[in-house]
KEKE-3310 file (N, C-alpha, C; in steps of 0.2 Angstrom, whole numbers, plus 5000, padded with zeros to 4 digits):
npx = (4883:4880:4890:4900:4898:4902:4897:4898:4900:4892:4884:4877:4865:4855:4856:4853:4840:4833:4836:4830:4817:4816:4820:4808:4801:4808:4803:4793:4800:4808:4798:4792:4802:4804:4791:4790:4800:4793:4782:4789:4795:4784:4782:4777:4784:4783:4772:4779:4789:4781:4776:4788:4791:4779:4780:4792:4790:4780:4787:4796:4787:4781:4792:4796:4784:4783:4795:4796:4783:4776:4786:4794:4807:4822:4815:4803:4807:4810:4798:4790:4797:4795:4781:4779:4786:4777:4766:4770:4773:4760:4754:4760:4756:4742:4743:4747:4736:4728:4736:4744:4746:4751:4749:4753:4757:4757:4766:4771:4784:4800:4815:4827:4825:4824:4837:4844:4839:4844:4857:4859:4855:4864:4875:4870:4867:4880:4886:4878:4880:4894:4895:4890:4900:4911:4906:4906:4919:4925:4919:4923:4937:4938:4933:4943:4956:4953:4958:4952:4942:4932:4918:4916:4922:4914:4902:4905:4908:4895:4888:4896:4895:4881:4879:4886:4878:4867:4871:4876:4865:4856:4864:4864:4851:4852:4860:4854:4842:4844:4840:4829:4832:4845:4844:4833:4838:4850:4845:4839:4850:4855:4868:4875:4866:4867:4880:4879:4870:4876:4887:4881:4875:4886:4892:4881:4882:4895:4894:4884:4890:4901:4894:4889:4900:4905:4895:4896:4907:4902:4891:4894:4896:4884:4876:4880:4877:4863:4861:4865:4856:4844:4846:4850:4858:4876:4892:4902:4897:4901:4914:4912:4904:4913:4923:4916:4912:4925:4929:4919:4922:4934:4930:4922:4931:4933:4922:4918:4925:4919:4907:4908:4911:4898:4890:4895:4895:4881:4877:4883:4876:4863:4864:4865:4878:4884:4895:4906:4902:4901:4914:4920:4914:4918:4932:4934:4927:4931:4945:4951:4945:4940:4951:4961:4955:4958:4972:4978:4975:4983:4996:4998:4994:4983:4966:4958:4964:4956:4946:4951:4949:4939)
npy = (4871:4876:4871:4878:4890:4889:4879:4866:4849:4847:4858:4857:4849:4857:4869:4864:4859:4871:4879:4872:4874:4888:4893:4892:4903:4913:4918:4926:4936:4942:4947:4956:4965:4971:4977:4986:4995:5000:5006:5016:5024:5031:5040:5034:5030:5028:5018:5008:5005:5001:4988:4980:4982:4977:4963:4960:4962:4953:4942:4941:4939:4926:4917:4912:4906:4896:4889:4886:4884:4876:4867:4865:4868:4872:4871:4876:4890:4893:4891:4901:4912:4911:4912:4925:4932:4930:4936:4949:4951:4950:4961:4971:4970:4973:4986:4992:4992:5003:5014:5019:5029:5026:5011:4994:4985:4973:4970:4979:4981:4989:4987:4994:5002:4993:4988:4999:4999:4986:4989:5000:4993:4984:4988:4988:4975:4969:4974:4967:4954:4952:4954:4942:4934:4938:4934:4920:4918:4922:4914:4901:4903:4905:4892:4884:4889:4889:4880:4869:4876:4881:4882:4890:4902:4905:4907:4919:4927:4928:4936:4948:4952:4954:4965:4974:4975:4981:4994:4997:4995:5005:5016:5013:5016:5030:5034:5028:5034:5046:5046:5052:5065:5067:5060:5067:5081:5079:5075:5087:5095:5102:5106:5113:5111:5097:5095:5102:5094:5081:5084:5087:5075:5067:5073:5070:5056:5054:5059:5051:5038:5041:5043:5030:5023:5028:5023:5010:5007:5005:4997:4985:4973:4972:4970:4958:4949:4950:4945:4932:4928:4927:4916:4898:4890:4891:4883:4890:4903:4916:4918:4918:4930:4940:4939:4941:4955:4961:4960:4966:4979:4980:4979:4991:5001:5004:5009:5023:5029:5021:5026:5036:5028:5022:5033:5039:5028:5025:5038:5040:5029:5033:5044:5038:5034:5021:5013:5019:5017:5004:5000:5006:4998:4985:4987:4988:4977:4965:4966:4971:4967:4953:4946:4949:4943:4929:4930:4936:4927:4916:4922:4926:4914:4914:4913:4923:4935:4938:4946:4958:4966:4975)
npz = (4661:4673:4681:4675:4680:4692:4701:4713:4718:4729:4729:4716:4715:4720:4713:4700:4702:4705:4693:4682:4684:4685:4673:4665:4668:4660:4648:4652:4660:4650:4642:4651:4653:4640:4638:4648:4645:4634:4640:4648:4638:4634:4643:4655:4666:4680:4681:4675:4684:4694:4690:4692:4705:4712:4708:4714:4728:4730:4728:4738:4748:4745:4744:4757:4761:4751:4753:4766:4773:4764:4763:4752:4748:4739:4726:4729:4730:4717:4710:4716:4711:4697:4696:4701:4691:4680:4684:4684:4671:4665:4672:4666:4653:4655:4659:4648:4640:4643:4647:4638:4624:4611:4604:4605:4590:4576:4561:4546:4547:4547:4541:4541:4552:4562:4562:4567:4580:4585:4584:4593:4604:4606:4614:4628:4629:4627:4639:4649:4645:4646:4660:4665:4660:4667:4680:4679:4676:4689:4698:4694:4695:4709:4713:4708:4713:4726:4736:4741:4748:4739:4739:4750:4747:4735:4741:4749:4738:4732:4742:4742:4728:4728:4737:4730:4718:4723:4724:4711:4703:4707:4703:4689:4687:4688:4677:4666:4666:4660:4647:4640:4640:4635:4622:4616:4615:4608:4596:4593:4591:4602:4608:4619:4630:4631:4635:4647:4654:4654:4662:4675:4677:4679:4690:4699:4699:4704:4717:4723:4722:4731:4743:4745:4746:4758:4766:4765:4773:4786:4784:4778:4786:4794:4783:4777:4787:4788:4775:4777:4787:4780:4772:4770:4784:4787:4788:4795:4801:4806:4801:4788:4787:4792:4782:4770:4773:4773:4760:4753:4757:4750:4736:4735:4735:4722:4717:4716:4704:4695:4693:4683:4672:4670:4667:4656:4646:4645:4642:4629:4622:4622:4614:4602:4599:4598:4594:4602:4615:4616:4614:4626:4635:4632:4634:4647:4653:4646:4641:4653:4666:4664:4659:4669:4679:4678:4677:4688:4699:4694:4695:4708:4715:4724:4727:4731:4726:4715:4719:4720:4709:4705)
capx = (4882:4880:4897:4904:4897:4906:4893:4902:4896:4888:4878:4874:4858:4851:4856:4850:4833:4831:4837:4825:4810:4817:4820:4801:4799:4812:4799:4789:4805:4810:4792:4791:4807:4802:4785:4791:4803:4788:4779:4794:4796:4778:4781:4774:4790:4780:4769:4784:4792:4776:4776:4794:4790:4774:4783:4798:4787:4776:4792:4798:4781:4780:4798:4796:4778:4784:4801:4796:4777:4774:4791:4797:4814:4824:4810:4798:4809:4810:4791:4788:4800:4791:4774:4780:4788:4771:4761:4773:4772:4753:4752:4763:4751:4736:4744:4748:4730:4725:4740:4748:4743:4753:4747:4757:4754:4761:4766:4773:4791:4805:4822:4832:4824:4825:4844:4846:4837:4848:4864:4859:4854:4870:4879:4868:4868:4887:4887:4875:4883:4901:4894:4889:4906:4915:4904:4908:4926:4926:4917:4928:4944:4937:4933:4949:4961:4951:4962:4947:4937:4929:4911:4916:4923:4909:4897:4907:4907:4888:4886:4899:4891:4874:4880:4888:4873:4862:4874:4876:4858:4854:4868:4861:4845:4854:4863:4849:4836:4845:4839:4825:4835:4851:4841:4829:4842:4855:4841:4838:4856:4856:4874:4877:4862:4869:4886:4877:4866:4881:4891:4877:4874:4892:4892:4877:4885:4901:4891:4880:4895:4905:4890:4888:4907:4905:4890:4899:4912:4899:4885:4896:4895:4877:4873:4882:4874:4857:4860:4865:4850:4839:4847:4852:4864:4882:4896:4906:4894:4905:4920:4909:4902:4919:4927:4912:4913:4932:4930:4915:4926:4939:4926:4919:4936:4933:4915:4918:4927:4915:4901:4909:4910:4891:4887:4897:4893:4874:4876:4884:4871:4857:4864:4866:4885:4885:4902:4910:4900:4903:4922:4921:4911:4923:4938:4934:4925:4935:4952:4954:4942:4940:4958:4964:4952:4962:4979:4980:4976:4988:5002:4998:4992:4978:4960:4955:4966:4951:4942:4954:4949:4934)
capy = (4879:4877:4869:4884:4896:4887:4874:4860:4842:4848:4863:4856:4847:4863:4873:4861:4859:4878:4881:4869:4878:4895:4894:4892:4910:4917:4922:4932:4941:4946:4951:4962:4971:4975:4980:4991:5000:5003:5011:5021:5028:5035:5044:5031:5026:5026:5012:5003:5003:4997:4981:4977:4982:4972:4957:4959:4962:4947:4936:4941:4936:4919:4913:4908:4902:4890:4885:4883:4882:4871:4862:4863:4870:4876:4870:4881:4896:4894:4891:4907:4917:4911:4915:4933:4935:4929:4942:4956:4952:4951:4967:4976:4970:4976:4993:4995:4992:5009:5019:5022:5032:5022:5004:4989:4982:4969:4971:4985:4982:4993:4983:4999:5004:4987:4987:5004:4996:4981:4992:5003:4988:4979:4990:4986:4968:4967:4975:4961:4947:4952:4954:4935:4931:4939:4930:4914:4918:4923:4908:4896:4904:4904:4885:4881:4891:4890:4876:4865:4881:4885:4884:4895:4908:4907:4910:4925:4931:4930:4941:4954:4955:4956:4972:4979:4976:4986:5001:4998:4995:5012:5020:5012:5020:5037:5035:5026:5039:5052:5044:5057:5072:5067:5058:5073:5086:5077:5076:5094:5098:5107:5103:5116:5108:5090:5096:5103:5088:5076:5087:5087:5068:5064:5075:5066:5049:5054:5060:5045:5033:5043:5042:5023:5021:5029:5019:5003:5006:5003:4993:4979:4967:4970:4967:4951:4946:4950:4940:4925:4926:4925:4910:4893:4891:4889:4880:4895:4910:4922:4918:4920:4937:4944:4938:4945:4962:4963:4960:4972:4985:4980:4981:4998:5006:5006:5011:5030:5031:5017:5030:5039:5023:5021:5039:5040:5023:5026:5044:5039:5025:5037:5049:5034:5033:5014:5010:5021:5014:4996:5000:5007:4992:4979:4988:4987:4970:4960:4968:4972:4963:4946:4944:4949:4938:4923:4931:4938:4921:4912:4925:4925:4908:4915:4914:4929:4940:4940:4951:4965:4969:4980)
capz = (4662:4681:4683:4672:4685:4699:4705:4715:4719:4735:4727:4710:4715:4722:4707:4695:4703:4704:4686:4678:4685:4684:4665:4663:4668:4656:4643:4656:4662:4644:4639:4655:4652:4634:4639:4653:4641:4630:4645:4650:4632:4633:4649:4660:4670:4687:4680:4673:4690:4698:4688:4695:4713:4714:4708:4719:4735:4730:4728:4745:4753:4743:4745:4764:4760:4747:4755:4773:4775:4760:4763:4745:4748:4733:4721:4730:4728:4710:4708:4718:4706:4690:4697:4701:4684:4676:4687:4682:4664:4664:4674:4661:4647:4657:4660:4641:4637:4645:4650:4633:4618:4605:4605:4601:4584:4572:4554:4544:4550:4543:4542:4543:4559:4566:4562:4571:4587:4586:4585:4600:4610:4607:4619:4635:4628:4629:4646:4652:4643:4649:4667:4666:4659:4673:4685:4677:4677:4696:4702:4691:4698:4716:4714:4706:4717:4733:4740:4745:4751:4734:4740:4755:4743:4731:4745:4750:4732:4731:4746:4739:4722:4730:4739:4724:4714:4726:4722:4703:4701:4708:4698:4682:4686:4687:4671:4661:4667:4656:4640:4636:4640:4630:4616:4613:4614:4603:4590:4592:4590:4607:4611:4626:4635:4632:4639:4654:4657:4656:4668:4681:4678:4681:4697:4703:4700:4709:4724:4725:4724:4737:4749:4745:4748:4765:4770:4765:4779:4792:4783:4775:4790:4795:4776:4776:4793:4786:4769:4779:4791:4775:4768:4775:4789:4784:4793:4800:4799:4808:4797:4781:4788:4792:4776:4765:4774:4771:4752:4751:4757:4744:4730:4735:4734:4715:4715:4714:4697:4691:4691:4676:4666:4669:4665:4649:4642:4644:4638:4622:4619:4622:4608:4596:4598:4600:4593:4607:4621:4616:4615:4633:4639:4631:4636:4655:4655:4643:4641:4660:4671:4662:4658:4675:4684:4677:4677:4695:4704:4692:4697:4715:4718:4728:4724:4734:4722:4710:4722:4720:4702:4703)
cpx = (4883:4887:4902:4904:4899:4902:4898:4897:4891:4882:4875:4867:4853:4850:4852:4842:4830:4831:4832:4819:4811:4817:4813:4799:4803:4808:4795:4794:4807:4804:4791:4796:4806:4796:4786:4795:4798:4783:4783:4794:4790:4777:4778:4779:4787:4776:4773:4787:4787:4776:4782:4793:4785:4777:4788:4795:4784:4781:4795:4793:4781:4786:4797:4790:4780:4790:4799:4789:4775:4780:4794:4804:4816:4819:4805:4800:4809:4803:4788:4791:4796:4784:4774:4782:4782:4767:4764:4772:4764:4750:4755:4758:4745:4737:4745:4741:4726:4729:4744:4744:4745:4753:4752:4754:4759:4760:4769:4780:4796:4812:4827:4831:4826:4833:4847:4845:4842:4855:4864:4858:4860:4875:4877:4868:4875:4889:4884:4878:4890:4900:4894:4896:4911:4913:4906:4915:4928:4924:4921:4935:4943:4937:4939:4955:4959:4954:4957:4942:4933:4922:4911:4917:4918:4903:4898:4906:4900:4886:4890:4896:4884:4874:4882:4882:4867:4865:4874:4869:4855:4858:4866:4855:4846:4856:4858:4843:4838:4843:4834:4828:4841:4848:4838:4834:4848:4851:4840:4844:4858:4862:4876:4873:4864:4875:4884:4874:4872:4886:4887:4876:4880:4893:4888:4879:4890:4899:4888:4885:4899:4901:4890:4895:4907:4901:4893:4904:4909:4893:4887:4894:4888:4873:4874:4878:4866:4856:4860:4859:4844:4840:4848:4858:4870:4887:4899:4903:4898:4911:4917:4907:4908:4923:4923:4913:4920:4932:4924:4918:4931:4935:4924:4924:4936:4926:4914:4919:4922:4909:4902:4909:4902:4888:4889:4895:4886:4873:4877:4879:4865:4857:4866:4873:4887:4892:4907:4908:4901:4910:4923:4919:4916:4929:4939:4932:4929:4942:4955:4951:4942:4947:4962:4961:4956:4969:4982:4981:4982:4995:5003:4997:4986:4971:4957:4958:4961:4947:4945:4953:4944:4936)
cpy = (4880:4876:4875:4890:4894:4882:4868:4854:4843:4853:4862:4854:4852:4867:4870:4861:4866:4880:4878:4872:4885:4897:4895:4899:4915:4921:4927:4937:4945:4950:4957:4967:4975:4979:4986:4997:5004:5008:5017:5026:5033:5039:5041:5027:5024:5019:5006:5000:4999:4989:4977:4977:4977:4965:4955:4958:4955:4941:4935:4938:4928:4915:4909:4904:4895:4886:4882:4880:4876:4865:4860:4865:4874:4876:4875:4888:4898:4895:4898:4913:4917:4913:4923:4936:4935:4935:4948:4957:4954:4958:4973:4976:4974:4984:4996:4996:4999:5015:5022:5024:5028:5015:4999:4986:4977:4970:4978:4987:4985:4990:4988:5002:4999:4986:4993:5002:4991:4984:4996:4998:4983:4981:4987:4978:4965:4968:4969:4955:4947:4952:4946:4932:4932:4935:4923:4913:4918:4917:4902:4897:4903:4896:4882:4882:4891:4885:4872:4870:4884:4887:4890:4902:4910:4910:4917:4930:4933:4936:4948:4956:4957:4963:4976:4980:4981:4993:5002:4998:5002:5017:5019:5016:5028:5038:5033:5031:5046:5051:5049:5063:5072:5065:5064:5079:5085:5077:5083:5098:5103:5105:5106:5112:5100:5090:5097:5098:5083:5078:5086:5079:5065:5066:5071:5059:5049:5055:5054:5039:5034:5041:5034:5020:5022:5025:5012:5001:5004:4998:4986:4973:4966:4968:4960:4946:4945:4945:4933:4923:4925:4919:4904:4894:4888:4887:4885:4902:4916:4923:4921:4928:4942:4944:4942:4953:4965:4964:4965:4978:4986:4982:4988:5003:5008:5009:5018:5031:5027:5021:5034:5034:5022:5027:5040:5035:5024:5032:5043:5034:5029:5042:5045:5033:5026:5011:5013:5018:5007:4996:5001:5001:4986:4980:4986:4980:4965:4961:4968:4967:4955:4943:4943:4944:4931:4924:4932:4932:4917:4915:4924:4919:4908:4916:4921:4935:4943:4945:4958:4969:4975:4987)
cpz = (4669:4683:4681:4677:4692:4703:4707:4716:4724:4732:4721:4710:4716:4716:4701:4696:4702:4697:4682:4678:4683:4677:4662:4663:4664:4651:4646:4658:4656:4642:4644:4654:4646:4635:4643:4649:4636:4634:4646:4644:4631:4639:4655:4665:4677:4686:4678:4679:4694:4696:4691:4702:4715:4714:4713:4726:4736:4731:4735:4750:4751:4744:4752:4764:4757:4750:4762:4775:4771:4760:4756:4744:4742:4727:4722:4729:4721:4707:4710:4713:4700:4691:4697:4694:4679:4678:4684:4675:4662:4666:4669:4655:4649:4657:4653:4638:4638:4647:4644:4627:4611:4607:4602:4595:4580:4565:4553:4546:4545:4545:4544:4550:4564:4567:4567:4579:4589:4588:4592:4605:4611:4612:4626:4634:4630:4636:4650:4651:4647:4657:4669:4665:4664:4679:4685:4679:4685:4699:4700:4695:4706:4718:4713:4710:4724:4738:4745:4748:4745:4735:4745:4751:4738:4735:4747:4744:4731:4736:4744:4733:4723:4733:4734:4719:4716:4724:4714:4700:4701:4703:4691:4681:4685:4680:4665:4661:4663:4649:4637:4635:4635:4623:4612:4611:4609:4596:4588:4591:4596:4611:4618:4631:4636:4636:4647:4658:4659:4662:4675:4682:4681:4689:4702:4704:4705:4716:4727:4727:4730:4743:4750:4748:4756:4769:4770:4771:4785:4790:4780:4780:4792:4788:4776:4781:4791:4780:4772:4783:4786:4771:4773:4779:4786:4790:4798:4798:4801:4803:4790:4782:4788:4785:4770:4766:4772:4763:4749:4751:4751:4737:4730:4734:4726:4713:4713:4707:4692:4689:4684:4670:4665:4665:4657:4644:4640:4640:4631:4619:4618:4616:4602:4594:4600:4600:4599:4614:4622:4617:4622:4637:4638:4634:4644:4656:4652:4643:4648:4664:4670:4662:4665:4680:4684:4679:4684:4699:4701:4694:4704:4718:4723:4725:4725:4730:4717:4713:4722:4714:4701:4704)
residu = (MET:LEU:TYR:ALA:PHE:GLY:ALA:SER:ALA:GLU:SER:PHE:PRO:TYR:ALA:TYR:GLU:TYR:MET:ASN:ILE:TYR:LEU:CYS:GLY:THR:VAL:PHE:SER:ILE:LEU:THR:TYR:GLY:LEU:ASN:GLN:PHE:LEU:THR:ALA:GLN:GLY:GLU:SER:LEU:TRP:ALA:MET:LEU:THR:THR:VAL:VAL:ALA:CYS:LEU:LEU:ASN:VAL:ALA:LEU:ASP:PRO:LEU:PHE:ILE:TYR:VAL:PHE:GLY:MET:GLY:VAL:LYS:GLY:ALA:ALA:ILE:ALA:THR:VAL:ILE:CYS:GLN:ALA:ILE:SER:CYS:PHE:LEU:ALA:ILE:PHE:LEU:LEU:SER:PHE:LYS:THR:LYS:VAL:ARG:LEU:SER:PHE:GLY:GLY:TYR:ASP:LEU:SER:ILE:MET:GLY:LYS:ILE:LEU:LYS:LEU:GLY:PHE:SER:PRO:PHE:ILE:ILE:THR:CYS:THR:ASP:SER:LEU:VAL:LEU:ILE:ALA:LEU:ASN:SER:VAL:LEU:SER:SER:PHE:GLY:ALA:GLY:ASN:GLY:ASP:PHE:TYR:ILE:GLU:VAL:ALA:THR:ILE:VAL:THR:ALA:PHE:GLU:SER:LEU:VAL:THR:GLY:LEU:LEU:LEU:GLY:ILE:SER:SER:GLY:THR:GLN:PRO:ILE:LEU:GLY:TYR:ASN:TYR:GLY:ALA:LYS:ASN:ILE:PRO:LEU:ILE:LYS:LYS:ALA:GLU:LYS:GLN:ILE:ALA:ILE:CYS:GLY:LEU:VAL:PHE:THR:SER:VAL:CYS:PHE:LEU:ILE:SER:LEU:PHE:ALA:ALA:GLU:PRO:PHE:ALA:ARG:LEU:PHE:LEU:SER:LEU:SER:SER:LYS:VAL:ALA:ASP:GLU:GLU:LYS:THR:ILE:SER:THR:ALA:ALA:PHE:TYR:ILE:HIS:ILE:TYR:MET:TYR:GLY:ILE:ILE:PRO:LEU:SER:LEU:GLN:TYR:VAL:PHE:VAL:ASP:GLY:LEU:THR:ARG:MET:GLY:GLN:ALA:LYS:TYR:SER:ILE:TRP:LEU:SER:LEU:ASN:ARG:LYS:ILE:VAL:LEU:LEU:LEU:SER:LEU:THR:PHE:LEU:LEU:PRO:LEU:TRP:THR:GLY:GLU:ALA:THR:SER:ALA:PHE:MET:LEU:ASN)
# end
């Protein structure tokens, strides 16, 4: 799996050591996500956010402690992450015990309701799954067509996708935060309010991504420099920074129309129209992004053409 994600002979030992430990925290990560949804559904989104923020800040504090002070390197980073995932999970369980009116219980399951949940959950699953597939494809292409510079381009891609995830993460917050409004009014058959809400959400998304695009024109290089300052030293730091900044600009050219994809896919999912949201997700990720990630480098012979797709 690590080689499929683009690990090279040099990076594999670090990735393997990290992954073996990180996988131990998967159960905590999944439970936390599910429990936070349960908190949010009962109007306790602030407390749900707290479980994530506390774990994130603690991870930032523990990483240098385990990596440098305890001298554990990559292994220490993985241990710190697992500890924070466990703390986040237990905090969510603790909050559920006194912050919710509807308690978690076991038994009395309804297969029809479970089927509806799986159907609605399939759309975000497809989105997450295809994100991973696109990342695998990108790293594989960069490694194969990198002309001996595969590790360099993969490092650049890590910085570029990290910057993009800052924007898309906030964009996802805008679009997924519409769930109570759209879901409630769709059930109440208040179509005019749904149209009004979707229009305002779309405008909000477009304004947000436009601002992010303008910020990226100035912040790309400082972000790349900050990213590298928090990681291990690279052979040619200035070249990595300038290359990453250039491709951040390329990526961000497509971020404004992407806001409409997020708004409409999430909006359709919230209204129970999973078949349409799944089609939109698959059309962009599989039909366009994934196929062109392989086809463009084959056509041009240049690994960097894969960066032009977003």
